[in-house]
Residue frames as qw, qx, qy, qz and C-alpha x, y, z in Angstrom:
[[0.906, 0.135, 0.358, 0.181, -26.07, -63.61, 54.28],
 [0.548, 0.786, -0.036, 0.286, -24.38, -61.12, 51.92],
 [0.245, -0.869, 0.387, -0.187, -22.14, -59.89, 54.76],
 [0.811, -0.329, 0.481, 0.059, -20.94, -63.44, 55.40],
 [0.808, 0.447, 0.265, 0.277, -20.24, -64.09, 51.70],
 [0.235, 0.924, -0.149, 0.263, -18.34, -60.77, 51.49],
 [0.483, -0.738, 0.456, -0.117, -16.33, -61.74, 54.54],
 [0.884, -0.011, 0.440, 0.159, -15.46, -65.21, 53.18],
 [0.655, 0.683, 0.156, 0.283, -14.59, -63.76, 49.81],
 [0.034, 0.933, -0.273, 0.232, -12.43, -60.98, 51.33],
 [0.651, -0.565, 0.506, 0.002, -10.58, -63.46, 53.63],
 [0.873, 0.196, 0.360, 0.264, -9.84, -65.67, 50.59],
 [0.511, 0.796, -0.018, 0.325, -8.50, -62.80, 48.59],
 [0.289, -0.855, 0.393, -0.175, -6.29, -61.67, 51.53],
 [0.817, -0.306, 0.479, 0.094, -4.99, -65.26, 51.87],
 [0.788, 0.463, 0.276, 0.298, -4.22, -65.70, 48.22],
 [0.250, 0.917, -0.105, 0.292, -2.71, -62.14, 47.94],
 [0.461, -0.799, 0.380, -0.066, -0.60, -62.65, 50.93],
 [0.829, -0.199, 0.494, 0.171, 0.94, -65.77, 49.55],
 [0.653, 0.379, 0.419, 0.505, 1.71, -64.76, 45.91],
 [0.193, -0.454, 0.059, 0.868, 3.42, -61.53, 44.86],
 [0.055, 0.207, 0.690, 0.691, 1.50, -61.70, 41.59],
 [0.228, -0.653, -0.695, -0.194, -1.85, -61.68, 43.14],
 [0.342, -0.660, -0.313, 0.591, -0.79, -59.03, 45.68],
 [0.169, -0.219, 0.315, 0.908, 0.36, -56.74, 42.86],
 [0.107, -0.391, -0.727, -0.555, -2.85, -57.43, 40.93],
 [0.299, -0.718, -0.617, 0.119, -4.97, -56.67, 43.89],
 [0.264, -0.570, -0.127, 0.768, -3.15, -53.47, 44.63],
 [0.061, 0.009, 0.509, 0.859, -3.61, -52.44, 40.95],
 [0.196, -0.556, -0.733, -0.340, -7.29, -53.09, 41.20],
 [0.340, -0.717, -0.432, 0.428, -7.49, -51.08, 44.37],
 [0.243, -0.369, 0.155, 0.884, -5.71, -48.17, 42.70],
 [0.027, -0.218, -0.628, -0.746, -7.97, -48.31, 39.73],
 [0.261, -0.659, -0.704, 0.042, -10.95, -48.22, 42.11],
 [0.304, -0.615, -0.198, 0.700, -9.63, -45.05, 43.63],
 [0.129, -0.153, 0.415, 0.887, -9.11, -43.54, 40.33],
 [0.153, -0.462, -0.741, -0.463, -12.68, -44.35, 39.22],
 [0.309, -0.701, -0.567, 0.303, -14.08, -43.00, 42.46],
 [0.219, -0.499, -0.001, 0.838, -12.18, -39.70, 42.03],
 [0.009, -0.107, -0.558, -0.823, -13.29, -39.33, 38.35],
 [0.212, -0.570, -0.765, -0.213, -16.99, -40.05, 39.33],
 [0.312, -0.698, -0.425, 0.484, -16.84, -37.59, 42.21],
 [0.160, -0.334, 0.200, 0.907, -15.28, -34.73, 40.08],
 [0.054, -0.219, -0.670, -0.707, -17.83, -35.29, 37.42],
 [0.272, -0.633, -0.722, 0.060, -20.64, -35.24, 39.86],
 [0.240, -0.616, -0.234, 0.713, -19.44, -31.95, 41.28],
 [0.055, -0.129, 0.434, 0.890, -19.24, -30.38, 37.83],
 [0.174, -0.425, -0.782, -0.422, -22.72, -31.67, 36.97],
 [0.309, -0.657, -0.595, 0.344, -24.09, -30.38, 40.23],
 [0.190, -0.452, 0.008, 0.872, -22.57, -26.96, 39.55],
 [0.011, -0.093, -0.635, -0.767, -24.02, -26.87, 36.06],
 [0.249, -0.578, -0.754, -0.187, -27.52, -27.65, 37.31],
 [0.268, -0.646, -0.385, 0.603, -27.26, -24.95, 39.95],
 [0.138, -0.274, 0.249, 0.919, -26.26, -22.46, 37.38],
 [0.115, -0.335, -0.739, -0.573, -29.19, -23.43, 35.15],
 [0.284, -0.654, -0.677, 0.182, -31.54, -23.11, 38.06],
 [0.252, -0.568, -0.151, 0.769, -30.23, -19.69, 38.96],
 [0.045, -0.111, 0.465, 0.877, -30.38, -18.46, 35.37],
 [0.209, -0.421, -0.767, -0.437, -33.87, -19.72, 34.80],
 [0.298, -0.680, -0.562, 0.364, -35.15, -18.18, 38.10],
 [0.185, -0.442, 0.031, 0.877, -33.69, -14.89, 37.16],
 [0.064, -0.049, -0.614, -0.785, -35.34, -14.96, 33.81],
 [0.255, -0.568, -0.775, -0.109, -38.60, -15.92, 35.35],
 [0.220, -0.647, -0.398, 0.613, -38.43, -13.03, 37.92],
 [0.074, -0.260, 0.272, 0.924, -37.51, -10.53, 35.10],
 [0.177, -0.293, -0.728, -0.595, -40.60, -11.73, 33.00],
 [0.312, -0.637, -0.682, 0.178, -42.84, -11.59, 36.10],
 [0.217, -0.513, -0.142, 0.818, -41.59, -8.02, 36.88],
 [0.003, 0.045, -0.495, -0.868, -42.17, -6.99, 33.15],
 [0.232, -0.449, -0.786, -0.356, -45.70, -8.35, 33.29],
 [0.306, -0.664, -0.523, 0.438, -46.46, -6.53, 36.44],
 [0.165, -0.391, 0.119, 0.898, -45.00, -3.27, 35.00],
 [0.032, -0.179, -0.664, -0.725, -47.12, -3.83, 31.86],
 [0.245, -0.596, -0.765, -0.023, -50.31, -4.15, 33.94],
 [0.236, -0.644, -0.283, 0.670, -49.50, -0.92, 35.85],
 [0.089, -0.211, 0.363, 0.903, -48.84, 0.90, 32.53],
 [0.067, -0.345, -0.767, -0.536, -52.12, -0.34, 31.02],
 [0.263, -0.677, -0.638, 0.255, -54.14, 0.91, 34.00],
 [0.226, -0.526, -0.098, 0.814, -52.67, 4.39, 33.81]]
């Protein structure tokens, strides 16, 4: 049902935009804005993903270092 409604609304927009320069320019402006928003969201998402990966790597490194230090301390206490 949603597909039918989207098709009807899309067709109506195309008909109105095709007959009026004002609506055509307004529609193009909205589309450009949509592309700009999409680009911004994509770039922010990439930066966030990179930051999370960096935090994961850093915390894993610290965990492994602490684990190695604990193992070394156990070896030292037995000797």
